[in-house]
C-alpha positions as MATLAB code, in Angstrom:
seq = 'MRESIILPTYNERVNIGALIREILEKVNPAEVIVVDDDSPDRTWEVVRDFGDPRVRLIRRINERGLTSAINEGISASKGDAVVWMDCDFSMPPAVIPELLGAVEEYDIAIGSRYIGNAKDDRDSLRERIGSWMINRLARFLLDSSINDYTSGFIAARKNVFKSGSGSETDLRGDYGEYCIDFLYRAKRKGFTIKEIPYICVTRRHGESKTATSLFKYIKRGMSYISTILKLRFSRS';
ca = [
      21.236  -27.752  -11.960;
      18.087  -27.823  -14.201;
      17.448  -31.097  -15.877;
      15.526  -32.387  -18.904;
      14.222  -35.978  -18.893;
      14.136  -37.503  -22.378;
      11.845  -40.369  -23.076;
      12.056  -41.987  -26.576;
       8.882  -43.947  -27.328;
       7.324  -46.374  -29.810;
       4.158  -48.195  -28.819;
       4.446  -47.477  -25.064;
       0.864  -46.191  -24.536;
       0.263  -48.643  -21.612;
       3.344  -47.425  -19.758;
       3.966  -43.795  -20.610;
       1.385  -41.995  -18.494;
       2.361  -43.876  -15.284;
       6.073  -43.393  -16.016;
       5.709  -39.673  -16.454;
       3.753  -39.400  -13.225;
       6.397  -41.374  -11.330;
       9.219  -39.301  -12.771;
       7.439  -36.094  -11.694;
       6.952  -37.502   -8.227;
      10.661  -38.427   -7.824;
      12.147  -35.300   -9.315;
      10.982  -31.846  -10.340;
      12.589  -31.483  -13.742;
      12.698  -28.420  -15.971;
      10.894  -30.595  -18.614;
      10.009  -34.144  -19.613;
      10.380  -34.422  -23.355;
       8.749  -37.400  -25.034;
      10.013  -38.141  -28.520;
       7.534  -40.426  -30.089;
       7.949  -42.028  -33.530;
       4.220  -41.708  -34.446;
       3.412  -44.879  -32.435;
       0.489  -46.970  -34.054;
      -0.871  -47.321  -30.493;
      -1.025  -43.544  -30.228;
       1.402  -43.193  -27.359;
       1.734  -39.526  -28.481;
      -1.896  -38.959  -27.702;
      -1.446  -39.752  -24.020;
       1.491  -37.397  -23.799;
      -0.413  -34.590  -25.776;
      -3.280  -34.811  -23.234;
      -1.218  -35.168  -20.136;
      -2.026  -31.718  -18.877;
       1.314  -30.667  -17.196;
       3.322  -27.746  -18.591;
       6.531  -29.535  -17.802;
       5.715  -32.332  -20.250;
       6.574  -31.664  -23.956;
       5.882  -33.907  -26.902;
       7.889  -34.249  -30.081;
       5.890  -36.380  -32.525;
       8.002  -37.571  -35.377;
       6.006  -38.521  -38.514;
       8.623  -39.514  -40.968;
      11.569  -40.513  -38.908;
      12.370  -43.615  -36.819;
      15.098  -44.769  -34.571;
      16.121  -44.795  -30.884;
      19.447  -42.914  -31.439;
      17.996  -40.193  -33.506;
      15.011  -39.856  -31.118;
      17.440  -39.258  -28.202;
      19.496  -36.907  -30.268;
      16.370  -34.833  -31.126;
      15.521  -34.693  -27.511;
      18.857  -33.480  -26.512;
      18.826  -30.803  -29.078;
      15.342  -29.607  -27.979;
      16.219  -29.726  -24.261;
      16.474  -26.577  -22.120;
      18.114  -28.154  -18.998;
      21.712  -27.935  -17.936;
      21.659  -31.753  -17.728;
      19.880  -34.401  -19.614;
      18.615  -37.888  -18.554;
      17.394  -40.570  -20.966;
      16.000  -44.043  -20.245;
      13.721  -46.748  -21.472;
      10.043  -46.217  -21.112;
       8.949  -49.703  -19.964;
       9.795  -49.487  -16.246;
      12.849  -51.710  -16.614;
      14.819  -48.700  -15.329;
      13.363  -47.318  -12.099;
      12.560  -43.598  -11.885;
      13.603  -43.694   -8.324;
      17.274  -43.937   -9.467;
      17.010  -40.618  -11.463;
      17.796  -38.434   -8.343;
      20.962  -40.436   -7.747;
      22.140  -40.024  -11.401;
      21.425  -36.219  -11.192;
      23.245  -35.984   -7.908;
      26.322  -37.692   -9.553;
      26.373  -35.215  -12.482;
      26.771  -32.353  -10.053;
      30.271  -33.607   -9.587;
      30.869  -35.761  -12.696;
      30.152  -35.072  -16.364;
      28.239  -38.364  -16.951;
      26.378  -40.810  -14.730;
      25.528  -44.343  -15.824;
      22.747  -46.419  -14.372;
      24.737  -49.630  -14.077;
      23.662  -53.197  -13.784;
      27.167  -54.584  -13.074;
      28.560  -52.811  -10.000;
      27.923  -53.109   -6.232;
      24.484  -54.465   -5.362;
      23.197  -53.931   -8.931;
      21.627  -56.735  -10.967;
      20.170  -57.529  -14.336;
      17.026  -59.197  -13.213;
      15.120  -59.418  -16.552;
      13.195  -62.725  -17.172;
      14.868  -63.362  -20.449;
      18.117  -65.494  -19.890;
      19.045  -64.729  -23.494;
      18.968  -60.977  -22.872;
      20.810  -61.297  -19.591;
      23.641  -63.460  -21.012;
      23.844  -61.483  -24.266;
      24.170  -58.124  -22.330;
      26.745  -59.616  -20.012;
      28.927  -60.969  -22.851;
      28.870  -57.735  -24.867;
      29.798  -55.734  -21.768;
      32.657  -58.148  -20.985;
      34.022  -57.851  -24.450;
      33.786  -53.975  -24.373;
      35.607  -53.892  -21.050;
      38.342  -56.193  -22.425;
      38.912  -54.361  -25.668;
      38.052  -50.715  -24.677;
      38.214  -49.152  -21.228;
      37.819  -51.491  -18.270;
      36.805  -48.667  -15.904;
      33.298  -48.711  -17.449;
      31.265  -51.701  -16.380;
      27.993  -51.137  -18.217;
      28.628  -49.941  -21.763;
      25.100  -50.823  -22.990;
      23.250  -49.182  -20.070;
      20.913  -46.789  -21.957;
      20.132  -45.187  -18.574;
      22.256  -42.142  -18.626;
      22.487  -38.628  -17.138;
      24.947  -36.151  -18.591;
      25.811  -32.553  -18.426;
      24.657  -30.634  -21.567;
      28.069  -29.380  -22.402;
      29.181  -32.997  -23.017;
      27.285  -32.740  -26.249;
      28.801  -29.501  -27.417;
      32.424  -30.799  -27.630;
      34.300  -32.657  -30.230;
      32.185  -32.454  -33.294;
      30.635  -29.177  -32.070;
      27.181  -30.616  -32.366;
      24.700  -31.218  -29.549;
      23.523  -34.317  -31.354;
      26.598  -36.292  -30.628;
      25.207  -39.794  -30.502;
      26.061  -42.300  -33.191;
      24.669  -45.721  -34.104;
      21.468  -47.491  -35.063;
      20.303  -48.897  -31.654;
      21.930  -49.762  -28.370;
      25.396  -49.681  -29.831;
      25.130  -45.825  -29.679;
      25.724  -46.171  -25.890;
      29.048  -48.040  -26.272;
      30.260  -45.472  -28.833;
      29.194  -42.488  -26.723;
      30.664  -43.676  -23.400;
      33.970  -44.804  -24.890;
      34.417  -41.593  -26.869;
      33.424  -39.479  -23.900;
      36.013  -41.264  -21.680;
      38.713  -40.701  -24.359;
      37.855  -37.021  -24.537;
      38.513  -36.763  -20.801;
      34.901  -36.462  -19.416;
      34.488  -37.953  -15.942;
      32.019  -40.853  -15.527;
      30.331  -42.217  -12.442;
      28.346  -45.496  -12.334;
      25.215  -45.714  -10.111;
      23.929  -49.318   -9.334;
      20.396  -50.256   -9.993;
      18.357  -53.388  -10.580;
      17.087  -53.820  -14.114;
      13.767  -55.659  -14.388;
      11.505  -57.030  -16.986;
       9.319  -54.471  -18.723;
       6.036  -53.878  -16.896;
       3.633  -53.935  -19.902;
       3.841  -54.279  -23.681;
       6.249  -55.907  -25.992;
      10.011  -55.563  -26.056;
      11.633  -53.537  -28.939;
      14.729  -55.680  -28.658;
      15.204  -58.237  -31.394;
      12.448  -60.717  -30.861;
      13.773  -63.738  -32.875;
      17.154  -65.572  -32.285;
      18.275  -64.532  -35.775;
      17.570  -60.829  -35.102;
      19.138  -61.099  -31.741;
      22.433  -62.559  -33.185;
      22.336  -59.821  -35.875;
      21.991  -57.083  -33.213;
      24.804  -58.665  -31.238;
      27.072  -58.618  -34.238;
      26.355  -54.935  -34.652;
      27.428  -54.371  -31.091;
      30.672  -56.345  -31.680;
      31.356  -54.440  -34.872;
      31.102  -51.138  -32.974;
      33.455  -52.343  -30.260;
      36.025  -53.434  -32.857;
      35.763  -50.188  -34.779;
      36.350  -48.131  -31.639;
      39.193  -50.400  -30.568;
      41.171  -50.091  -33.730;
      40.127  -46.486  -34.656;
      42.979  -43.917  -34.651;
      40.638  -40.994  -34.069;
];
């Protein structure tokens, strides 16, 4: 199975070069696609000058957003499977081979913080508690067989995105809520899902893109809750 690794970036210049190198050491992908939202720190410049034919750059000048960046990467990908992840080293590249191994048997593999010997080991207590609460709510109201609805560390067969709406760009939502929506709808469509445990750590360098103030964090959490409720009571 040929795979495409999709890396959505915004101001990750200090991380992106090392991350790409580590990914290429752990797995020999068909391609690594970096989708950069014209980062002010010129992340795209590092990728442009990387010097490996497997590394592709999509520099978006007039568009922003995590979900749309992943969608664009999926649409542009050539692999039979796609993997996407954060670009701050909170998600270890060493887990990618396990995710890809799982999608040889399952349709989707989730890097999970809430099964087996997994752990959410980020420094921020607020982020750890917030993620745990949102996932508990999602498990209670949606499908309890999924433990990490907000993972964002996903591998999936490409055909997953060609069903239902008929579009490859089948992710919906503004930020992390896209993952709740995607996983729940995929489960309802009958796709098989496997969770792979990993330890999530604090980003290596740079600033978090997650809501930085308490007000913004609560606002983001309400968006997650709204997504869960819409899915729970949707008839489609």
